[in-house]
C-alpha positions in Angstrom: 0.0 -0.1 0.0 1.2 3.6 -0.6 3.6 4.8 2.1 4.0 1.1 3.4 0.7 1.6 5.3 -0.5 -1.7 6.6 -4.1 -2.8 6.0 -5.9 -4.0 9.1 -8.7 -6.5 8.6 -11.9 -5.8 10.7 -11.8 -9.5 11.4 -8.5 -9.1 13.2 -9.7 -6.2 15.3 -11.4 -7.5 18.6 -14.7 -6.0 19.3 -13.6 -5.0 22.8 -10.1 -3.6 23.1 -8.4 -3.2 26.5 -10.2 -2.5 29.7 -13.0 -0.3 30.3 -16.8 -0.3 30.3 -18.7 -3.1 28.4 -19.6 -1.8 24.9 -23.2 -0.7 24.7 -23.5 -2.3 21.1 -22.1 -5.2 19.3 -21.0 -5.4 15.8 -23.7 -7.8 15.1 -26.3 -5.2 16.3 -24.8 -2.4 14.1 -24.5 -4.7 11.1 -28.0 -5.9 11.4 -29.3 -2.4 11.6 -27.4 -1.5 8.5 -28.7 -4.4 6.7 -32.3 -3.4 7.7 -31.8 -0.1 6.3 -30.1 -1.2 3.2 -33.0 -3.8 2.5 -35.6 -1.1 2.8 -34.0 2.0 1.3 -30.7 0.9 -0.5 -27.2 0.7 0.5 -26.5 4.5 0.5 -29.1 5.1 3.0 -27.2 2.8 5.4 -24.8 5.7 6.7 -23.4 5.7 10.2 -25.6 8.6 11.1 -28.7 6.8 10.0 -27.6 3.4 11.7 -26.8 5.5 14.9 -30.3 6.9 14.8 -31.9 3.5 14.5 -30.0 2.3 17.5 -30.6 5.5 19.4 -26.9 6.6 19.8 -24.5 9.1 18.3 -22.8 8.4 14.8 -19.3 9.0 16.2 -19.7 6.4 18.8 -20.3 3.7 16.3 -16.8 4.3 14.8 -15.2 2.6 18.0 -17.0 -0.6 16.8 -16.7 -0.3 13.0 -13.9 2.0 11.9 -14.9 2.5 8.3 -17.5 2.3 5.7 -15.5 -0.3 3.9 -15.4 -2.4 7.1 -19.2 -1.8 7.6 -19.9 -3.3 4.1 -17.7 -6.3 4.7 -19.6 -7.0 7.9 -22.9 -6.8 6.1 -21.8 -9.1 3.2 -20.5 -11.7 5.5 -23.7 -11.4 7.8 -26.1 -12.1 5.0 -23.9 -15.2 3.9 -25.1 -16.6 7.2 -28.6 -17.0 5.8 -27.5 -19.5 3.1 -28.6 -23.0 4.1 -25.2 -24.6 3.6 -24.3 -27.8 5.6 -21.2 -28.1 7.5 -19.5 -30.6 5.1 -20.0 -31.5 1.3 -22.4 -34.4 0.6 -20.1 -36.2 -1.9 -22.2 -35.3 -4.7 -20.6 -32.3 -6.3 -23.5 -31.4 -8.6 -25.8 -31.2 -5.9 -23.6 -29.3 -3.6 -22.9 -26.6 -6.2 -26.5 -26.5 -7.1 -27.3 -25.7 -3.5 -24.8 -23.0 -3.5 -26.0 -21.4 -6.6 -29.7 -21.4 -5.4 -28.9 -20.1 -2.1 -26.8 -17.4 -3.6 -29.6 -16.4 -5.8 -32.0 -16.3 -2.8 -29.7 -14.2 -0.7 -29.1 -11.6 -3.6 -32.8 -11.3 -4.2 -33.6 -10.8 -0.6 -30.8 -8.1 -0.4 -30.9 -6.3 -3.6 -28.3 -3.8 -2.5 -25.6 -6.6 -3.1 -26.2 -6.0 -6.9 -25.0 -2.4 -6.4 -21.6 -3.5 -5.3 -18.6 -4.3 -7.4 -17.6 -7.9 -7.2 -16.6 -8.2 -3.6 -12.9 -8.6 -3.1 -11.5 -11.6 -1.4 -12.6 -11.5 2.3 -11.8 -13.6 5.4 -15.0 -13.3 7.2 -16.1 -16.4 9.1 -19.1 -16.9 7.1 -17.6 -16.4 3.8 -14.8 -18.7 4.8 -17.0 -21.4 5.7 -19.0 -21.1 2.3 -15.6 -21.2 0.6 -14.4 -24.4 2.5 -17.8 -26.1 1.4 -17.5 -25.0 -2.1 -13.9 -26.0 -2.6 -14.4 -29.1 -0.6 -17.5 -30.1 -3.2 -14.8 -29.9 -6.0 -12.1 -31.7 -4.3 -12.3 -34.7 -6.5 -8.7 -35.0 -7.7 -8.2 -31.8 -9.8 -5.6 -28.9 -9.1 -6.6 -26.2 -6.7 -6.4 -23.6 -9.7 -8.8 -25.8 -11.7 -11.2 -25.5 -8.6 -10.7 -21.6 -8.6 -11.6 -21.4 -12.2 -14.6 -23.6 -12.1 -16.1 -21.8 -9.0 -15.5 -18.4 -10.6 -17.4 -19.6 -13.6 -20.3 -20.8 -11.4 -20.3 -17.7 -9.4 -20.1 -15.5 -12.5 -23.0 -17.1 -14.0 -25.1 -16.8 -10.7 -24.1 -13.1 -10.3 -24.7 -12.0 -13.6 -28.2 -13.7 -13.7 -29.4 -12.6 -10.5 -28.2 -8.9 -11.2 -30.3 -8.9 -14.3 -33.2 -10.1 -12.4 -32.8 -7.4 -9.7 -32.4 -4.7 -12.5 -35.7 -6.1 -14.1 -37.5 -5.9 -10.7 -36.3 -2.2 -10.3 -37.3 -1.2 -13.7 -40.8 -2.7 -13.2 -41.3 -0.8 -10.0 -40.1 2.4 -11.4 -41.9 2.4 -14.7 -44.5 -0.5 -14.5 -42.9 -2.1 -17.6 -43.4 -5.8 -17.4 -41.4 -8.3 -19.7 -44.8 -9.0 -21.5 -45.5 -5.3 -22.0 -41.9 -4.8 -23.3 -42.3 -7.6 -25.7 -45.6 -6.2 -27.0 -44.2 -2.8 -27.3 -41.2 -4.3 -29.2 -43.3 -6.4 -31.6 -43.6 -4.0 -34.4 -40.0 -3.4 -34.9 -39.2 -7.1 -34.4 -41.5 -7.9 -37.4 -39.6 -5.3 -39.4 -36.3 -6.9 -38.6 -37.8 -10.4 -39.5 -39.2 -9.0 -42.9 -35.7 -8.0 -44.0 -34.6 -11.7 -43.9 -31.1 -10.4 -43.0 -31.1 -11.9 -39.5 -31.7 -15.8 -39.7 -30.3 -16.5 -36.3 -32.5 -13.8 -34.7 -35.5 -15.2 -36.4 -34.8 -18.5 -34.8 -34.5 -16.8 -31.4 -37.7 -15.1 -31.9 -39.7 -18.2 -33.3 -38.1 -21.1 -31.6 -36.5 -20.1 -28.3 -38.3 -21.1 -25.1 -35.9 -19.6 -22.7 -37.1 -16.1 -22.9 -40.7 -17.2 -22.1 -40.0 -19.2 -19.0 -40.1 -18.0 -15.4 -37.0 -16.5 -13.7 -36.7 -19.5 -11.8 -36.8 -21.9 -14.8 -34.5 -19.7 -16.8 -31.9 -19.7 -13.8 -32.1 -23.6 -13.5 -31.9 -24.2 -17.2 -28.6 -21.9 -17.3 -27.3 -23.4 -14.2 -27.5 -27.1 -15.5 -25.6 -25.9 -18.7 -22.9 -24.4 -16.4 -22.7 -27.7 -14.4 -22.4 -29.7 -17.6 -19.4 -27.6 -18.6 -17.8 -28.2 -15.1 -18.5 -32.0 -15.5 -16.8 -32.0 -18.8 -13.4 -31.4 -17.0 -13.7 -33.5 -13.9 -12.2 -36.9 -13.8 -14.6 -39.9 -14.4 -15.8 -41.3 -11.1 -13.9 -44.6 -10.3 
C-alpha cells in the first residue's frame, strides 16, 4: 500500500479492546441495523448517522466498533451469507452441492438487492464467507488441481451473479416504470417484425420463433442456465472410479 501503510482487517480487530466499560452495542447489532436500512432503502441510506439513529446513539460512537464504511460493508456481506442454508460438509455429490450454493446465493441476492450495487466483492476472510468457501472447494475436491477449482467456481459464481443482477434490475425497472417483460415484448413487436421481414437476421429469427428460454419464469431460466454451467464443469472433472 502507498507509504507502506498496513491494512488491518476488521476480522483481526477485537470488538472489545483493552479494559473499560462493557460496549453498549455489538458489531452484530450495528451490522443488522445497516442491513435493515439497506434492504428497505438501498445501501447509500445505510450511513453511520442513519444506523446510529436507528440504534438511538450518536454516529461518532459507532466508529469505535466499526472503523470505516468499507469495514461496515464487509461485515454486512459476511452477515447475509449466514442466511445461506449450507451444511457443514459437502455431501460427496459435487453437482448437488454446487446447485445448493447457486440457489442459495440467488435467494440471498434477491433478498438483499443492494448486493447487486456493489462491485464484485474482493477476497474476504469473514467467518461465514470462509465457511462457504470451504464447502464450495470441498465439493470440487475430486482430484483436480486447486487452480482448476478456482476457475470452475469463478465460472459458476459469474453465472449466478450475472443472472441475478439482471433479475434485480428487471424488478427495479418494473417498480419504477411499470414495464413488465410481457409489456416490453408487446411494445417491441412492431420493430421485431420489421427486422424479420428483412430476412437479414436468420439467427435472430430462430431466437424469436423457436427459443423457449425467454418465455420461462425467472426460476426456470436460472435452473436451465445453471444446468448448462454444471454440464461444462462435469466435462473437465475426472470420471468417477
